[in-house]
N, C-alpha and C positions, 0 to 999 in steps of 0.2 A: 451809906452803904448801897451798893448796886447789887440787887439780887437777880440772878440769872438761873433759869431752869433749862438744862440741856437734855434733849431727848435723842439718845442713840443707844438702842437696846441690844442690837446684835448685828452681824455675827462677830466672832472674835477678831477677825482681821479688820472689819469695819470699825470696831471699837478702838483698836490700836491706831488706825488711821485718823481717828478723831482727836487723839491726844495732842498733836501740835496745835490744833485750834484751841484746846484748853490752855496750853502754854501761852498762846497769843492773848487770850482773854486775861490771863493773870498779869501779863506784861503791860497791857494797854488799858485795863479798866481799874481805876483806883478803888480800893476798899471793896473788892469783889467778894461776894458770897455766891458760890456756885454749887448748885444741886444737880446731880446727874441721874436721870432715869435710865436704868440699865437692866438687862436681863439678870436675874438673880445669880446665875452661874458665873457671870462675868464681873460681878460687883467688886471682886477682889482686885481686878485690874484698875478700875476707877480709883480705888482707895490707895493705889501706889503713887498717884499723882498728888503732890502737896497742895495744889490749887483747888482740889475737889473738897468742898466742905462737907458734903453729904452724898453718898451713893444711895439712891432710892431704888431698891430692888423691885422688879416687876416680873411676873411669871406668865408672859404671853404664850410662850411655847407650851406651857401646861394648860392654860385656860382654853386655848382653841380646840383641845381634844376633850374638854369637859363642859361643853356648852349646856348640858342639862343637869349639871351637878350644882346643887344649892351652895355647897361649900366653896366652889370656885367663884360663884357670883358674890359670895360674902367677901372673898379675897379681893375681888375687883372693887367692891365698895370701900374696903379698907384702904386700898391703894388710892382711889379717887379722893378720899377724905384726907389722906396724908399730903397730897400735893395741892390741896386747896387751903391749907392752913395759912400759908404766906401768900402775899401778893407779889408777883415778880415784875421787875422792870422790863425784862425780855424773856420770852419763851422761845427757844430755838429748836425746831424739829430738824435735826440733821439726818434723820432716817429717810424721810421723803416717801413714806407709805401711808395709805389711808388709815391703818390702825394706829400709827404713831401720831398722825394728825389728829385723830380722835382723842388720843391721850392729851395732846396739847390743849384741846378744848376743855378738858377736865380742870386744867389749872387756870389761875387768875392772872391776867397780864396781857401784854401785847404779844401776839403769836406771830412768829417769823418762820419763813421757810422758802424753799425754792419755788420759782414760778413753774407753770405747766410745761414749758419747753426744757426745763432743767432737771426734771424729777422722774423717778422710775414710774410712779403711778400718778399721772397728771391730775386726777380728781383730788388728790391730797391737797393741792394748792388752794382749793376752794375754802379750806378750813382756816387759812392764815389771814391775819390782819395786814401783814406786810409780806410781799413776795419779791424775790430777788432772782435775777437771771445770772447764772453762773455757767461758764462754758463747759459743755459736756466733754470736751477734748482734754480737759485737765485731769491730772492724777487725782484720785479720791482725797488724798491729804490736802491738796491745794483747794479743792472744791469746798471742803468743810471749813478751811481757814477763811476763805472768801465769804462764805455765808455768815460766819460769826462776825467778821469785820463789818459787813454790810448791816447786820442787825444792830450792832452796837455803835456804828458810825465812827470807827477808828481806821486809820490808814494801815494797810498791810505791812508786814515786816519783811525785810529782805532775807531774814534767816528763819529757819524753822527748827523746832526742838520738841522731842517727845516729852521731856521733862520728868521722866519717872525717877523716883527715889529708890534705886535698887543697888545694893552693894553686891559685888561679885563674891560668890561663896561656893567653893567646890564641895560636893557631897562627901560625907564621911565614908560611904561605901566604896569609894574609889581609892581610899587609903593613900592619897597624895599622888596617884598616877595621873599624868597628863591625859587629856581626852578631847574628843570631838563629840558633838551631839548629832544624832541622825533622826530627824523628824519624819518618820515614815507613814504615820497614820493620817488617813483622810476619809471623810464620809462618802466621798464620790469615787467610785472605782476608776473612772476615767482620769482622775488626777494622780493615781498611784504610780510609783516607779517600780519596775519589775524587781522581784526578789533576787534574781540573779545579779542585777546591778548593785543592789544593796550588799550582797555577799562579796562582790568584787571590791566594793568600797571598804568593807570590813577587813578584807585581806590586806589592802593597801595601808589602812590605818594601823593594823597589827605590825606590818613590816616597818612602819615609821615609829614604832614604839608608843602608839597612842591607843587608848581604849576607845571604843565606839559605844556611846550610851544611847539606847533606844527606848525613850519613854513610851509608856503604853497606859491608856486610860480605861480600856475596856478589855473583856476577855478576847474579843476578836483581834484587837491590836496586840495583845500579849501573844496570841498564837502566831501572828505575823512576825513579831520580834523573835520568837523561838525558831521559826523557819529560817530567818536571816542568820541567826546565830550558829546554824549547823556548820560545823567544821571551822568556825572562826573563833579563836580563843579570846580575841580582843573585845567581843560584844558583851555588854552589860545591860540587862533589862531590869531596871529598878521597879520597886513598888510604885503605885500611883502617887504622883506629886501634885500639890496645889500650884496655882499660877505663881505665887510669890516664890516658892521654892524652885520651880522651873526657871523663872526669870533669873534668880541668883545663880543657878547652875549654868545656864547658858552664858551669863555674863562672865563666868570664870573659865569657860571652855576655850580651847585653842581656835575652834571654828564651829559653825553650825551648818549642816547640810539638811535642807528640808524641802518637801513638796509644797505645793500651793495650798497652804493651810495657815490658820491664824497664828499658830505658835511660831512659824517662821518669821512673821512680821514682828512678833514679840521679841524674838532674838535680836533683830536689828534695832528695835526700840531701846534695848538695854546695852547697845553698843557692840554686840558680838559681831565678828566678821561672818558674813552669810553667803552661802551658795544656795540659790533657790532654783528648784526644778519645776518646769512647766510642761505638762503633757496634754492639757485640755483647754487652757485659756492663754490669752496673750497678757504679758505683764505691763503693757502700756498704760492701762487705766488704773490698775490696782496692784502693780508689782511691788516688790520689796524695795524700800528706800530707807536711807538712814544716814547717820553721821560717819559710819565706818565703811569698811569694804563690803560691797554688795555685788554679786554676779547673778543676774537673772538669765537662766539658760532654758532654751526650748520654746515650745509653743504647741498649739493644737495638733495632735497627731505626730508630733516631732520631738519627743523628749530626748534630752542629751544622753549619750552613753557614759559608762563608768569612767572611761579614760578622760573625757572632757570634764566631768565633774571632779575627778581627783586633781586634775591640773589646776582648776580654779580653787580647789580646797587648799592646795599647797600655797597658792598666792594669798588666800585668806589667812592662813596660819602666819605667813610672813608679815602680813599687814597688822595683825593684832587688834585689840579692842580700842574703840574710840567712842566717847560719849560727848554730849553737849550739842549745841546748835550747828547747823550746816546750811549752806546757801540754798534758797528756794529755787526750784526749776524755773527757767524763763518761760514767758507766755508763748513764745513762738520759736521754732516751728512746732505746730501741733504734732502729736504722735501720728504715725502712719495708720490710717483708719480703713484702708481698702479691705472690704470683706469682713471687717471686725465689728463687734458689738460692745457697747458699754454695758447695757442691761441685758439680762438673759431673755432670749426670745419667748420663753415660757410665760413671762409676765404679761398679762393682758394690758394693752395700752402702753407697753414699753417703748421708749424712744430708741430708734435704730439709726445708726449713723454709718453711711457708706460713702466712698468716693468712687 
């Protein structure tokens, strides 16, 4: 048995992007036992992949706001003890942050990660036993696939696969009505798509005989869904759904339209045809990719209009769902990098790439 500990805690989109590396490990490493350290709220995603033996929940987002809480430090101690039970053949830090590198030090085994030129926080590389250079011009999916391949010493695969075990299932509240899903919620205001454009999309979906389902996980997101629904009979705003139910619902949809958020990546991972809307970031490094139809529209300060989004939505509907492996992107040419950043400039020590 080869025991591997994977550390990729968050965010949701990054977790989704790590799934093809998990599929590679399952295909290339005989008798694999894979444990995945992941933020507690995302552990449900890791459990959807058949190759994950154990999702090890961590509560970093909670602990960093409870530094003087003895209960929090007790939880840290319990987590540390849980990942020291076994000795791992490889520990792979796919997060590349100082805090994730410190977690890797808690575990027993050879610790592997990006070298200082390839990582968001260069100091994190000091905590690894083995450091690997992975081009920063590659998509996040390919970067993590290459890190895992280097750490375990297997050749890369020409195909990539999210590998999720998700069956398409339409929700009962739609009573058999065909639908598209609109992923409108985002924690960053600059990533949002205007309410008027969502309403225009709702009217177009209504005219096409399709319901527009607007998932909402918070009260603020529910209020936004209610605003979008004004005057649009096709809009349905369901009660909060877990990741497994959301994945099944998106897999059964005619198409998914979403802003730059983790759920939009999850939609593509389950094979739904996806139209992704970018208003604050470029899709070159972290855009939606997958086995089926994908349209990445817009960029910083230049979100697409409702007409362009609906035109791509019609193409997505015509394409239908597709799952399974798809060809990996070529190494060259690199994405256009002029004036663009892989890592947010707010991160101290972040690597910045310009032409």
